[in-house]
N, CA, C, O and the ligand as a Tripos MOL2 file, in Angstrom:
@<TRIPOS>MOLECULE
protein
  265   263    67     0     0
PROTEIN
NO_CHARGES

@<TRIPOS>ATOM
      1 N          68.9320  393.9980  108.8240 N.3       1 MET1
      2 CA         69.8890  393.6290  107.8430 C.3       1 MET1
      3 C          71.0690  392.8050  108.7310 C.2       1 MET1
      4 O          71.6970  393.3640  109.6290 O.2       1 MET1
      5 N          71.2650  391.4760  108.3700 N.am      2 PRO2
      6 CA         72.3640  390.7160  109.0380 C.3       2 PRO2
      7 C          73.6600  391.2750  108.7600 C.2       2 PRO2
      8 O          73.7530  392.4820  108.5420 O.2       2 PRO2
      9 N          74.7180  390.4920  108.7440 N.am      3 SER3
     10 CA         75.9140  390.7970  108.3410 C.3       3 SER3
     11 C          76.2030  390.8940  106.8770 C.2       3 SER3
     12 O          75.7860  390.0510  106.0820 O.2       3 SER3
     13 N          76.9680  391.9970  106.5030 N.am      4 PRO4
     14 CA         77.0350  392.2550  104.8820 C.3       4 PRO4
     15 C          78.0030  391.1540  104.4830 C.2       4 PRO4
     16 O          78.7410  390.5080  105.2270 O.2       4 PRO4
     17 N          77.8440  391.0550  103.0280 N.am      5 ALA5
     18 CA         78.4420  389.9280  102.3830 C.3       5 ALA5
     19 C          79.8200  390.1380  102.2970 C.2       5 ALA5
     20 O          80.1430  391.3210  102.1950 O.2       5 ALA5
     21 N          80.6530  389.3750  102.3080 N.am      6 ARG6
     22 CA         82.1750  389.3310  102.3720 C.3       6 ARG6
     23 C          82.9260  388.4500  101.3590 C.2       6 ARG6
     24 O          82.3870  387.5030  100.7880 O.2       6 ARG6
     25 N          84.1940  388.8180  101.1740 N.am      7 LYS7
     26 CA         84.8220  387.8730  100.0290 C.3       7 LYS7
     27 C          85.9740  387.0380  100.8310 C.2       7 LYS7
     28 O          86.8270  387.4640  101.6090 O.2       7 LYS7
     29 N          85.7560  385.9210  100.4560 N.am      8 CYS8
     30 CA         86.7530  384.9680  100.9560 C.3       8 CYS8
     31 C          88.1340  384.9500  100.4900 C.2       8 CYS8
     32 O          88.3530  384.6160   99.3260 O.2       8 CYS8
     33 N          89.1650  385.2970  101.3320 N.am      9 PRO9
     34 CA         90.4380  385.4640  100.6240 C.3       9 PRO9
     35 C          91.1970  384.3070  100.2050 C.2       9 PRO9
     36 O          92.2670  384.3520   99.5990 O.2       9 PRO9
     37 N          90.5120  383.1600  100.6010 N.am     10 ASN10
     38 CA         90.9730  381.9890  100.0570 C.3      10 ASN10
     39 C          90.3170  381.4850   98.7190 C.2      10 ASN10
     40 O          91.1240  381.2150   97.8300 O.2      10 ASN10
     41 N          89.0170  381.3180   98.4390 N.am     11 CYS11
     42 CA         88.4940  380.9760   97.3740 C.3      11 CYS11
     43 C          87.9860  382.0750   96.7990 C.2      11 CYS11
     44 O          87.6190  381.9280   95.6330 O.2      11 CYS11
     45 N          87.8570  383.1610   97.2930 N.am     12 GLY12
     46 CA         87.2040  384.3400   96.4730 C.3      12 GLY12
     47 C          85.9910  384.4950   96.2970 C.2      12 GLY12
     48 O          85.5020  385.3260   95.5310 O.2      12 GLY12
     49 N          85.1790  383.4520   97.2180 N.am     13 ARG13
     50 CA         83.7970  383.3960   97.0020 C.3      13 ARG13
     51 C          83.2130  384.5120   97.9280 C.2      13 ARG13
     52 O          83.7830  384.8870   98.9530 O.2      13 ARG13
     53 N          81.9950  385.0200   97.4610 N.am     14 THR14
     54 CA         81.2850  385.9270   98.1550 C.3      14 THR14
     55 C          80.4080  385.2100   99.0680 C.2      14 THR14
     56 O          79.6740  384.3340   98.6110 O.2      14 THR14
     57 N          80.4030  385.5180  100.4430 N.am     15 TYR15
     58 CA         79.6650  384.8280  101.3910 C.3      15 TYR15
     59 C          79.0630  385.6750  102.4380 C.2      15 TYR15
     60 O          79.3500  386.8710  102.4780 O.2      15 TYR15
     61 N          78.2670  385.1580  103.2710 N.am     16 ARG16
     62 CA         77.6930  386.0040  104.4190 C.3      16 ARG16
     63 C          78.1970  385.0760  105.5970 C.2      16 ARG16
     64 O          77.7810  383.9290  105.7610 O.2      16 ARG16
     65 N          79.0950  385.6690  106.3630 N.am     17 PRO17
     66 CA         79.5080  385.1810  107.6190 C.3      17 PRO17
     67 C          78.4130  385.0620  108.5820 C.2      17 PRO17
     68 O          77.6150  385.9960  108.6490 O.2      17 PRO17
     69 N          78.2640  384.0170  109.3530 N.am     18 ALA18
     70 CA         77.4620  383.7260  110.4940 C.3      18 ALA18
     71 C          78.0150  384.5990  111.5410 C.2      18 ALA18
     72 O          79.2400  384.7120  111.5950 O.2      18 ALA18
     73 N          77.1910  385.2990  112.4720 N.am     19 PRO19
     74 CA         77.5200  386.1080  113.4160 C.3      19 PRO19
     75 C          78.5230  385.2450  114.4060 C.2      19 PRO19
     76 O          78.1280  384.1250  114.7300 O.2      19 PRO19
     77 N          79.7170  385.6750  114.8730 N.am     20 GLY20
     78 CA         80.5790  384.9790  115.6950 C.3      20 GLY20
     79 C          81.1890  383.6910  115.2120 C.2      20 GLY20
     80 O          81.6430  382.7980  115.9260 O.2      20 GLY20
     81 N          81.1350  383.7230  113.8660 N.am     21 SER21
     82 CA         82.0860  382.8150  113.0960 C.3      21 SER21
     83 C          83.4130  382.8710  113.5030 C.2      21 SER21
     84 O          83.9370  383.9790  113.6180 O.2      21 SER21
     85 N          84.0620  381.8300  113.7480 N.am     22 ALA22
     86 CA         85.3390  381.6350  114.2270 C.3      22 ALA22
     87 C          86.1970  381.6480  113.0190 C.2      22 ALA22
     88 O          87.3770  381.9500  113.2020 O.2      22 ALA22
     89 N          85.8000  381.3660  111.7970 N.am     23 TRP23
     90 CA         86.8520  381.5940  110.7520 C.3      23 TRP23
     91 C          86.5590  382.8390  109.8980 C.2      23 TRP23
     92 O          86.5850  382.7910  108.6680 O.2      23 TRP23
     93 N          86.2720  383.9840  110.6090 N.am     24 ARG24
     94 CA         85.8410  385.1240  109.9720 C.3      24 ARG24
     95 C          86.3660  385.6070  108.8380 C.2      24 ARG24
     96 O          85.5640  385.6850  107.9070 O.2      24 ARG24
     97 N          87.5080  385.9680  108.6200 N.am     25 PRO25
     98 CA         88.0000  386.5530  107.2460 C.3      25 PRO25
     99 C          87.6740  385.2290  105.9690 C.2      25 PRO25
    100 O          87.6290  385.5070  104.7710 O.2      25 PRO25
    101 N          87.5190  384.1430  106.3810 N.am     26 PHE26
    102 CA         87.1550  382.9820  105.3930 C.3      26 PHE26
    103 C          85.7410  382.7160  105.2770 C.2      26 PHE26
    104 O          85.0300  383.1480  106.1840 O.2      26 PHE26
    105 N          85.2070  382.0880  104.3330 N.am     27 CYS27
    106 CA         83.8860  381.6670  104.2830 C.3      27 CYS27
    107 C          83.6270  380.2510  105.0780 C.2      27 CYS27
    108 O          82.4640  379.9230  105.3110 O.2      27 CYS27
    109 N          84.5050  379.5800  105.4110 N.am     28 SER28
    110 CA         84.4930  378.5060  106.1890 C.3      28 SER28
    111 C          85.7260  378.0360  106.7780 C.2      28 SER28
    112 O          86.8120  378.4500  106.3720 O.2      28 SER28
    113 N          85.6150  377.1680  107.7430 N.am     29 GLU29
    114 CA         86.7310  376.5910  108.5570 C.3      29 GLU29
    115 C          87.6650  375.8290  107.5510 C.2      29 GLU29
    116 O          88.8730  375.7820  107.7810 O.2      29 GLU29
    117 N          87.2400  375.3570  106.6710 N.am     30 ARG30
    118 CA         87.9420  374.5240  105.5640 C.3      30 ARG30
    119 C          88.8190  375.5310  104.8000 C.2      30 ARG30
    120 O          89.9240  375.1280  104.4370 O.2      30 ARG30
    121 N          88.4220  376.9190  104.4850 N.am     31 CYS31
    122 CA         88.9670  377.7750  103.5570 C.3      31 CYS31
    123 C          90.2750  378.2460  104.6470 C.2      31 CYS31
    124 O          91.4490  378.2260  104.2750 O.2      31 CYS31
    125 N          89.9090  378.6080  105.8470 N.am     32 GLN32
    126 CA         90.8020  378.9310  106.6620 C.3      32 GLN32
    127 C          92.0240  378.0890  106.8910 C.2      32 GLN32
    128 O          93.1920  378.4780  106.8860 O.2      32 GLN32
    129 N          91.6130  376.9880  107.0730 N.am     33 LEU33
    130 CA         92.7960  375.8160  107.2180 C.3      33 LEU33
    131 C          93.5770  375.5170  105.8750 C.2      33 LEU33
    132 O          94.7650  375.1960  105.8730 O.2      33 LEU33
    133 N          92.9010  375.6340  104.8690 N.am     34 VAL34
    134 CA         93.6150  375.6550  103.7480 C.3      34 VAL34
    135 C          94.6150  376.7840  103.3660 C.2      34 VAL34
    136 O          95.7550  376.5410  102.9680 O.2      34 VAL34
    137 N          94.1060  378.0400  103.5140 N.am     35 ASP35
    138 CA         94.8920  379.1870  103.5060 C.3      35 ASP35
    139 C          96.1760  379.1960  104.2700 C.2      35 ASP35
    140 O          97.2860  379.4980  103.8320 O.2      35 ASP35
    141 N          95.7810  378.7310  105.7620 N.am     36 LEU36
    142 CA         96.9590  378.6120  106.6050 C.3      36 LEU36
    143 C          98.0770  377.6920  106.2780 C.2      36 LEU36
    144 O          99.2910  377.8880  106.2360 O.2      36 LEU36
    145 N          97.2880  376.5380  106.0360 N.am     37 GLY37
    146 CA         98.1930  375.4780  105.6580 C.3      37 GLY37
    147 C          99.1380  375.7300  104.3190 C.2      37 GLY37
    148 O         100.2960  375.3390  104.1760 O.2      37 GLY37
    149 N          98.4360  376.3920  103.4900 N.am     38 GLY38
    150 CA         99.0230  376.7860  102.1170 C.3      38 GLY38
    151 C         100.1080  377.4890  102.3920 C.2      38 GLY38
    152 O         101.1540  377.0550  101.9100 O.2      38 GLY38
    153 N         100.1660  378.6360  103.1520 N.am     39 TRP39
    154 CA        101.4140  379.3520  103.1650 C.3      39 TRP39
    155 C         102.5630  378.8720  104.1330 C.2      39 TRP39
    156 O         103.7530  379.1520  103.9910 O.2      39 TRP39
    157 N         102.0030  378.0860  105.1640 N.am     40 LEU40
    158 CA        103.0070  377.4550  106.1120 C.3      40 LEU40
    159 C         103.6620  376.3930  105.3050 C.2      40 LEU40
    160 O         104.8390  376.1450  105.5700 O.2      40 LEU40
    161 N         103.0000  375.6520  104.2470 N.am     41 THR41
    162 CA        103.7910  374.7440  103.6390 C.3      41 THR41
    163 C         104.8070  375.3910  102.6500 C.2      41 THR41
    164 O         105.9250  374.9220  102.4320 O.2      41 THR41
    165 N         104.3290  376.4560  102.1060 N.am     42 GLU42
    166 CA        105.0790  377.1330  101.2540 C.3      42 GLU42
    167 C         106.3670  377.6340  101.7790 C.2      42 GLU42
    168 O         107.4250  377.5110  101.1620 O.2      42 GLU42
    169 N         106.2330  378.2950  103.1210 N.am     43 ARG43
    170 CA        107.3390  378.8850  103.8970 C.3      43 ARG43
    171 C         108.2060  377.7550  104.2360 C.2      43 ARG43
    172 O         109.4140  377.9560  104.1020 O.2      43 ARG43
    173 N         107.8120  376.5700  104.6620 N.am     44 HIS44
    174 CA        108.5340  375.2710  105.2160 C.3      44 HIS44
    175 C         109.2900  374.9830  103.8810 C.2      44 HIS44
    176 O         110.5070  374.8220  103.9710 O.2      44 HIS44
    177 N         108.8050  374.9150  102.8680 N.am     45 ALA45
    178 CA        109.4270  374.3900  101.5780 C.3      45 ALA45
    179 C         110.6330  375.1980  101.3510 C.2      45 ALA45
    180 O         111.7460  374.6730  101.3140 O.2      45 ALA45
    181 N         110.4390  376.5140  101.1900 N.am     46 ILE46
    182 CA        111.3620  377.7380  100.8370 C.3      46 ILE46
    183 C         112.5810  377.4860  101.9370 C.2      46 ILE46
    184 O         113.7650  377.3830  101.6160 O.2      46 ILE46
    185 N         112.0780  377.4070  103.2780 N.am     47 ALA47
    186 CA        113.1510  377.3300  104.3940 C.3      47 ALA47
    187 C         113.8510  376.1430  104.1920 C.2      47 ALA47
    188 O         115.0800  376.1820  104.2600 O.2      47 ALA47
    189 N         113.2660  375.0710  103.9500 N.am     48 GLY48
    190 CA        113.9520  373.7010  103.9950 C.3      48 GLY48
    191 C         114.7860  373.4250  102.9790 C.2      48 GLY48
    192 O         115.9270  372.9860  103.1200 O.2      48 GLY48
    193 N         114.1270  373.7270  101.7120 N.am     49 GLU49
    194 CA        114.9260  373.4510  100.4210 C.3      49 GLU49
    195 C         115.5340  374.6540   99.5510 C.2      49 GLU49
    196 O         114.9520  375.1980   98.6120 O.2      49 GLU49
    197 N         116.6330  374.9240   99.9680 N.am     50 LYS50
    198 CA        117.3140  376.2640   99.4880 C.3      50 LYS50
    199 C         117.3760  375.9610   97.9000 C.2      50 LYS50
    200 O         116.9530  376.7830   97.0870 O.2      50 LYS50
    201 N         117.9690  374.6460   97.4980 N.am     51 ALA51
    202 CA        118.3950  374.7110   96.1170 C.3      51 ALA51
    203 C         117.2000  373.5730   95.6770 C.2      51 ALA51
    204 O         117.2910  372.3600   95.8640 O.2      51 ALA51
    205 N         116.1400  374.2370   95.0900 N.am     52 ALA52
    206 CA        115.0510  373.5350   94.5100 C.3      52 ALA52
    207 C         115.4000  372.7560   93.2390 C.2      52 ALA52
    208 O         115.8500  373.4490   92.3270 O.2      52 ALA52
    209 N         115.2960  371.6570   93.0470 N.am     53 PRO53
    210 CA        115.5810  370.9280   91.9690 C.3      53 PRO53
    211 C         114.4340  371.1580   90.7730 C.2      53 PRO53
    212 O         113.5890  372.0390   90.9330 O.2      53 PRO53
    213 N         114.4410  370.3830   89.6460 N.am     54 GLU54
    214 CA        113.4520  370.6150   88.8240 C.3      54 GLU54
    215 C         112.1110  369.9640   89.1070 C.2      54 GLU54
    216 O         111.0310  370.2070   88.5680 O.2      54 GLU54
    217 N         112.3830  369.1230   90.0230 N.am     55 SER55
    218 CA        111.1000  368.4250   90.5720 C.3      55 SER55
    219 C         110.0630  369.4230   91.3200 C.2      55 SER55
    220 O         109.2740  368.9570   92.1420 O.2      55 SER55
    221 N         110.0790  370.4120   91.1020 N.am     56 GLU56
    222 CA        109.1870  371.3830   91.9050 C.3      56 GLU56
    223 C         108.4630  372.2620   90.7780 C.2      56 GLU56
    224 O         108.9500  373.3590   90.5040 O.2      56 GLU56
    225 N         107.2600  371.7920   90.0870 N.am     57 PRO57
    226 CA        106.6510  372.5970   89.2740 C.3      57 PRO57
    227 C         105.8160  373.8870   89.7290 C.2      57 PRO57
    228 O         105.3020  374.7630   89.0340 O.2      57 PRO57
    229 N         105.8450  373.7270   91.0860 N.am     58 ASP58
    230 CA        105.0110  374.6790   91.8910 C.3      58 ASP58
    231 C         105.6010  376.0010   91.6820 C.2      58 ASP58
    232 O         104.7620  376.8950   91.5740 O.2      58 ASP58
    233 N         106.8790  376.3750   91.5950 N.am     59 THR59
    234 CA        107.4230  377.5300   91.5570 C.3      59 THR59
    235 C         107.4560  378.1990   90.2300 C.2      59 THR59
    236 O         108.2390  379.0720   89.8550 O.2      59 THR59
    237 N         106.4130  377.6090   89.5410 N.am     60 ASP60
    238 CA        106.3180  378.2400   88.0530 C.3      60 ASP60
    239 C         105.0450  379.0680   88.0740 C.2      60 ASP60
    240 O         104.4340  379.3570   87.0460 O.2      60 ASP60
    241 N         104.6850  379.4250   89.2650 N.am     61 ARG61
    242 CA        103.2580  379.9770   89.2250 C.3      61 ARG61
    243 C         103.3310  381.4770   89.1570 C.2      61 ARG61
    244 O         102.3540  382.1840   88.9120 O.2      61 ARG61
    245 N         104.4650  381.8920   89.3740 N.am     62 GLY62
    246 CA        104.8950  383.2770   89.3330 C.3      62 GLY62
    247 C         104.4440  384.1140   90.5350 C.2      62 GLY62
    248 O         104.4440  385.3420   90.4420 O.2      62 GLY62
    249 N         104.1320  383.6120   91.4480 N.am     63 GLU63
    250 CA        103.5640  384.2040   92.6840 C.3      63 GLU63
    251 C         104.5790  384.4850   93.6420 C.2      63 GLU63
    252 O         105.2440  383.5340   94.0530 O.2      63 GLU63
    253 N         104.8440  385.8040   94.1290 N.am     64 PRO64
    254 CA        105.9210  385.8060   95.0660 C.3      64 PRO64
    255 C         105.6330  385.3830   96.1250 C.2      64 PRO64
    256 O         104.4470  385.5290   96.4190 O.2      64 PRO64
    257 N         106.4730  384.7340   97.0930 N.am     65 PRO65
    258 CA        106.3890  384.1710   98.2650 C.3      65 PRO65
    259 C         106.4240  385.0240   99.2070 C.2      65 PRO65
    260 O         107.3120  385.8760   99.2410 O.2      65 PRO65
    261 N         105.2920  384.9280  100.3000 N.am     66 ARG66
    262 CA        105.1000  385.6900  101.4290 C.3      66 ARG66
    263 C         106.1040  385.4460  102.2390 C.2      66 ARG66
    264 O         106.1680  386.0110  103.3310 O.2      66 ARG66
    265 ZN         86.3060  380.2280  100.9200 Zn       67 ZN67
@<TRIPOS>BOND
     1     1     2 1
     2     2     3 1
     3     3     4 2
     4     3     5 am
     5     5     6 1
     6     6     7 1
     7     7     8 2
     8     7     9 am
     9     9    10 1
    10    10    11 1
    11    11    12 2
    12    11    13 am
    13    13    14 1
    14    14    15 1
    15    15    16 2
    16    15    17 am
    17    17    18 1
    18    18    19 1
    19    19    20 2
    20    19    21 am
    21    21    22 1
    22    22    23 1
    23    23    24 2
    24    23    25 am
    25    25    26 1
    26    26    27 1
    27    27    28 2
    28    27    29 am
    29    29    30 1
    30    30    31 1
    31    31    32 2
    32    31    33 am
    33    33    34 1
    34    34    35 1
    35    35    36 2
    36    35    37 am
    37    37    38 1
    38    38    39 1
    39    39    40 2
    40    39    41 am
    41    41    42 1
    42    42    43 1
    43    43    44 2
    44    43    45 am
    45    45    46 1
    46    46    47 1
    47    47    48 2
    48    47    49 am
    49    49    50 1
    50    50    51 1
    51    51    52 2
    52    51    53 am
    53    53    54 1
    54    54    55 1
    55    55    56 2
    56    55    57 am
    57    57    58 1
    58    58    59 1
    59    59    60 2
    60    59    61 am
    61    61    62 1
    62    62    63 1
    63    63    64 2
    64    63    65 am
    65    65    66 1
    66    66    67 1
    67    67    68 2
    68    67    69 am
    69    69    70 1
    70    70    71 1
    71    71    72 2
    72    71    73 am
    73    73    74 1
    74    74    75 1
    75    75    76 2
    76    75    77 am
    77    77    78 1
    78    78    79 1
    79    79    80 2
    80    79    81 am
    81    81    82 1
    82    82    83 1
    83    83    84 2
    84    83    85 am
    85    85    86 1
    86    86    87 1
    87    87    88 2
    88    87    89 am
    89    89    90 1
    90    90    91 1
    91    91    92 2
    92    91    93 am
    93    93    94 1
    94    94    95 1
    95    95    96 2
    96    95    97 am
    97    97    98 1
    98    98    99 1
    99    99   100 2
   100    99   101 am
   101   101   102 1
   102   102   103 1
   103   103   104 2
   104   103   105 am
   105   105   106 1
   106   106   107 1
   107   107   108 2
   108   107   109 am
   109   109   110 1
   110   110   111 1
   111   111   112 2
   112   111   113 am
   113   113   114 1
   114   114   115 1
   115   115   116 2
   116   115   117 am
   117   117   118 1
   118   118   119 1
   119   119   120 2
   120   119   121 am
   121   121   122 1
   122   122   123 1
   123   123   124 2
   124   123   125 am
   125   125   126 1
   126   126   127 1
   127   127   128 2
   128   127   129 am
   129   129   130 1
   130   130   131 1
   131   131   132 2
   132   131   133 am
   133   133   134 1
   134   134   135 1
   135   135   136 2
   136   135   137 am
   137   137   138 1
   138   138   139 1
   139   139   140 2
   140   139   141 am
   141   141   142 1
   142   142   143 1
   143   143   144 2
   144   143   145 am
   145   145   146 1
   146   146   147 1
   147   147   148 2
   148   147   149 am
   149   149   150 1
   150   150   151 1
   151   151   152 2
   152   151   153 am
   153   153   154 1
   154   154   155 1
   155   155   156 2
   156   155   157 am
   157   157   158 1
   158   158   159 1
   159   159   160 2
   160   159   161 am
   161   161   162 1
   162   162   163 1
   163   163   164 2
   164   163   165 am
   165   165   166 1
   166   166   167 1
   167   167   168 2
   168   167   169 am
   169   169   170 1
   170   170   171 1
   171   171   172 2
   172   171   173 am
   173   173   174 1
   174   174   175 1
   175   175   176 2
   176   175   177 am
   177   177   178 1
   178   178   179 1
   179   179   180 2
   180   179   181 am
   181   181   182 1
   182   182   183 1
   183   183   184 2
   184   183   185 am
   185   185   186 1
   186   186   187 1
   187   187   188 2
   188   187   189 am
   189   189   190 1
   190   190   191 1
   191   191   192 2
   192   191   193 am
   193   193   194 1
   194   194   195 1
   195   195   196 2
   196   195   197 am
   197   197   198 1
   198   198   199 1
   199   199   200 2
   200   199   201 am
   201   201   202 1
   202   202   203 1
   203   203   204 2
   204   203   205 am
   205   205   206 1
   206   206   207 1
   207   207   208 2
   208   207   209 am
   209   209   210 1
   210   210   211 1
   211   211   212 2
   212   211   213 am
   213   213   214 1
   214   214   215 1
   215   215   216 2
   216   215   217 am
   217   217   218 1
   218   218   219 1
   219   219   220 2
   220   219   221 am
   221   221   222 1
   222   222   223 1
   223   223   224 2
   224   223   225 am
   225   225   226 1
   226   226   227 1
   227   227   228 2
   228   227   229 am
   229   229   230 1
   230   230   231 1
   231   231   232 2
   232   231   233 am
   233   233   234 1
   234   234   235 1
   235   235   236 2
   236   235   237 am
   237   237   238 1
   238   238   239 1
   239   239   240 2
   240   239   241 am
   241   241   242 1
   242   242   243 1
   243   243   244 2
   244   243   245 am
   245   245   246 1
   246   246   247 1
   247   247   248 2
   248   247   249 am
   249   249   250 1
   250   250   251 1
   251   251   252 2
   252   251   253 am
   253   253   254 1
   254   254   255 1
   255   255   256 2
   256   255   257 am
   257   257   258 1
   258   258   259 1
   259   259   260 2
   260   259   261 am
   261   261   262 1
   262   262   263 1
   263   263   264 2
@<TRIPOS>SUBSTRUCTURE
     1 MET1         2 RESIDUE 1 A MET
     2 PRO2         6 RESIDUE 1 A PRO
     3 SER3        10 RESIDUE 1 A SER
     4 PRO4        14 RESIDUE 1 A PRO
     5 ALA5        18 RESIDUE 1 A ALA
     6 ARG6        22 RESIDUE 1 A ARG
     7 LYS7        26 RESIDUE 1 A LYS
     8 CYS8        30 RESIDUE 1 A CYS
     9 PRO9        34 RESIDUE 1 A PRO
    10 ASN10       38 RESIDUE 1 A ASN
    11 CYS11       42 RESIDUE 1 A CYS
    12 GLY12       46 RESIDUE 1 A GLY
    13 ARG13       50 RESIDUE 1 A ARG
    14 THR14       54 RESIDUE 1 A THR
    15 TYR15       58 RESIDUE 1 A TYR
    16 ARG16       62 RESIDUE 1 A ARG
    17 PRO17       66 RESIDUE 1 A PRO
    18 ALA18       70 RESIDUE 1 A ALA
    19 PRO19       74 RESIDUE 1 A PRO
    20 GLY20       78 RESIDUE 1 A GLY
    21 SER21       82 RESIDUE 1 A SER
    22 ALA22       86 RESIDUE 1 A ALA
    23 TRP23       90 RESIDUE 1 A TRP
    24 ARG24       94 RESIDUE 1 A ARG
    25 PRO25       98 RESIDUE 1 A PRO
    26 PHE26      102 RESIDUE 1 A PHE
    27 CYS27      106 RESIDUE 1 A CYS
    28 SER28      110 RESIDUE 1 A SER
    29 GLU29      114 RESIDUE 1 A GLU
    30 ARG30      118 RESIDUE 1 A ARG
    31 CYS31      122 RESIDUE 1 A CYS
    32 GLN32      126 RESIDUE 1 A GLN
    33 LEU33      130 RESIDUE 1 A LEU
    34 VAL34      134 RESIDUE 1 A VAL
    35 ASP35      138 RESIDUE 1 A ASP
    36 LEU36      142 RESIDUE 1 A LEU
    37 GLY37      146 RESIDUE 1 A GLY
    38 GLY38      150 RESIDUE 1 A GLY
    39 TRP39      154 RESIDUE 1 A TRP
    40 LEU40      158 RESIDUE 1 A LEU
    41 THR41      162 RESIDUE 1 A THR
    42 GLU42      166 RESIDUE 1 A GLU
    43 ARG43      170 RESIDUE 1 A ARG
    44 HIS44      174 RESIDUE 1 A HIS
    45 ALA45      178 RESIDUE 1 A ALA
    46 ILE46      182 RESIDUE 1 A ILE
    47 ALA47      186 RESIDUE 1 A ALA
    48 GLY48      190 RESIDUE 1 A GLY
    49 GLU49      194 RESIDUE 1 A GLU
    50 LYS50      198 RESIDUE 1 A LYS
    51 ALA51      202 RESIDUE 1 A ALA
    52 ALA52      206 RESIDUE 1 A ALA
    53 PRO53      210 RESIDUE 1 A PRO
    54 GLU54      214 RESIDUE 1 A GLU
    55 SER55      218 RESIDUE 1 A SER
    56 GLU56      222 RESIDUE 1 A GLU
    57 PRO57      226 RESIDUE 1 A PRO
    58 ASP58      230 RESIDUE 1 A ASP
    59 THR59      234 RESIDUE 1 A THR
    60 ASP60      238 RESIDUE 1 A ASP
    61 ARG61      242 RESIDUE 1 A ARG
    62 GLY62      246 RESIDUE 1 A GLY
    63 GLU63      250 RESIDUE 1 A GLU
    64 PRO64      254 RESIDUE 1 A PRO
    65 PRO65      258 RESIDUE 1 A PRO
    66 ARG66      262 RESIDUE 1 A ARG
    67 ZN67       265 GROUP 0 **** ****
């Protein structure tokens, strides 16, 4: 049996990581970049814009910022 199936933390897809895969916790390099870039952007937005105007519908998702 090769590697067991894992769940990608980014897209939630079940996948089988290739042995020695560089983007291990994720199903692909793309998901790794998306996830990393995602929270980096969020952090940046929060740190940069303290008083967020109404032009930010993204804060409506109800997800606590990490
Ligand atoms: Zn994925």
